[in-house]
C-alpha positions as CSV (number, residue, x, y, z in Angstrom):
1,M,0.0,0.0,0.0
2,N,1.5,3.3,-1.0
3,R,1.1,6.7,0.8
4,A,-1.9,7.9,-1.4
5,E,-3.9,4.7,-0.8
6,F,-3.1,4.9,2.9
7,L,-4.3,8.5,3.1
8,S,-7.4,7.7,1.1
9,Q,-8.3,4.7,3.3
10,M,-7.6,6.9,6.4
11,K,-10.0,9.6,5.1
12,K,-12.8,7.0,4.5
13,S,-12.3,5.5,8.0
14,L,-12.5,8.9,9.6
15,L,-15.6,9.8,7.7
16,E,-17.3,6.5,8.6
17,A,-16.4,7.0,12.3
18,A,-17.8,10.5,12.3
19,K,-21.0,9.4,10.7
20,E,-21.5,6.6,13.3
21,F,-20.8,9.1,16.1
22,V,-23.1,11.9,14.8
23,S,-26.0,9.8,13.5
24,P,-27.7,9.0,16.9
25,L,-27.4,12.6,17.9
26,I,-29.1,13.8,14.8
27,E,-31.9,11.2,15.1
28,E,-32.5,12.4,18.7
29,D,-32.7,16.0,17.6
30,V,-35.1,15.1,14.8
31,E,-37.4,13.3,17.3
32,K,-37.3,16.3,19.6
33,I,-38.2,18.7,16.8
34,D,-41.0,16.4,15.7
35,Q,-42.5,16.4,19.2
36,L,-42.0,20.2,19.5
37,F,-43.9,20.7,16.2
38,D,-46.7,18.5,17.4
39,E,-47.0,20.5,20.7
40,M,-46.9,23.8,18.8
41,T,-49.6,22.8,16.4
42,G,-51.8,21.4,19.2
43,V,-51.6,17.8,17.9
44,K,-51.3,14.8,20.1
45,R,-50.0,11.4,18.8
46,H,-52.0,8.3,19.9
47,T,-50.4,4.9,19.3
48,L,-52.5,2.3,17.5
49,G,-50.7,-0.5,19.2
50,H,-50.7,-3.7,17.0
51,L,-53.0,-2.2,14.4
52,H,-51.6,-1.6,10.9
53,P,-53.1,-1.7,7.4
54,K,-52.5,-5.5,7.0
55,A,-53.7,-6.4,10.5
56,F,-57.4,-6.1,9.6
57,I,-59.9,-5.4,6.8
58,G,-62.9,-3.3,7.5
59,V,-63.5,-0.9,10.4
60,K,-62.2,-0.8,13.9
61,D,-63.7,1.8,16.3
62,L,-61.6,3.7,18.9
63,F,-62.3,6.4,21.5
64,L,-59.4,8.9,21.7
65,E,-59.3,12.5,23.1
66,N,-63.0,12.3,23.8
67,R,-63.7,11.5,20.1
68,S,-65.1,8.4,18.5
69,I,-62.8,7.5,15.7
70,S,-63.0,4.7,13.1
71,L,-60.0,3.1,11.4
72,Y,-60.7,1.8,8.0
73,S,-58.3,-0.7,6.2
74,N,-58.6,-2.5,2.9
75,G,-55.5,-4.6,3.7
76,E,-53.1,-2.2,2.0
77,E,-53.9,1.3,3.2
78,M,-55.5,2.7,6.4
79,K,-57.6,5.8,7.0
80,A,-58.7,7.4,10.3
81,L,-61.9,9.3,10.4
82,D,-64.3,10.9,12.8
83,K,-67.5,9.0,13.5
84,T,-69.7,12.0,13.6
85,C,-71.7,13.4,10.7
86,P,-70.3,16.8,9.6
87,I,-73.9,17.9,8.7
88,C,-76.0,17.0,11.7
89,H,-73.3,15.9,14.2
90,T,-74.8,12.5,15.0
91,F,-72.9,9.2,14.9
92,I,-72.4,7.7,11.5
93,Q,-72.8,3.9,10.9
94,W,-70.5,1.6,9.0
95,I,-72.3,-0.7,6.5
96,P,-69.7,-3.4,5.8
97,F,-71.3,-5.2,2.8
98,E,-71.6,-1.9,0.8
99,K,-68.4,-0.4,2.3
100,K,-70.1,2.8,3.1
101,L,-70.8,5.1,6.0
102,I,-74.3,6.3,6.5
103,C,-75.9,8.9,8.8
104,L,-79.2,7.6,9.9
105,A,-80.4,11.0,11.1
106,C,-80.0,13.0,7.9
107,N,-80.0,9.9,5.5
108,K,-76.6,10.9,3.9
109,Q,-74.0,8.4,2.8
110,Y,-70.3,8.3,2.0
111,F,-68.5,5.5,0.0
112,I,-65.1,5.2,1.6
113,E,-63.3,3.3,-1.2
114,K,-64.6,5.7,-3.9
115,N,-64.0,8.8,-1.7
116,E,-67.4,10.2,-2.7
117,G,-70.8,10.7,-1.2
118,Q,-73.3,13.2,0.1
119,F,-71.0,14.2,3.0
120,V,-67.3,13.9,3.6
121,P,-66.2,12.8,7.1
122,K,-63.3,14.5,8.9
123,F,-60.1,12.5,8.3
124,Y,-57.2,12.4,10.8
125,P,-53.6,12.0,9.6
126,L,-51.8,8.7,10.3
127,K,-48.1,8.3,10.8
128,E,-45.9,5.3,10.7
129,K,-42.6,5.2,12.5
130,D,-40.4,2.1,13.1
131,G,-43.4,-0.2,12.3
132,K,-45.7,1.5,14.8
133,W,-48.7,3.5,13.6
134,F,-50.0,6.7,15.2
135,V,-53.1,8.8,14.7
136,L,-52.7,12.5,15.1
137,I,-55.5,14.3,16.8
138,E,-55.9,18.0,17.7
139,K,-56.0,18.6,21.5
140,M,-59.3,19.8,22.9
């Protein structure tokens, strides 16, 4: 090994060592910034535990932050939505064989797979991190 190869190898080794040293520090800072952003925007993360898009097909109901929320999954993607009708503010019902949501009070319906209907429910953002899923809900 000549001097140029030695110096080149030394440079690569030093850069790799620096990356390995700095990487965890940067990841911690990114996590802190993410949490700070959630606090500033008034959003709270709620873990969904073992639930993920491939864990179920259909609807699972949750109660988070004094809200009734439904998780819909078709086996590939997942959506979180509010269970109250945006028009009359009563609970909406899931009709599994037609894959639609219906408000029995105002007789409006929403087809969740087509993303169309006579009303549009409020959707909540979902976030996946390290294999865990979270729903982001505004604090009351």
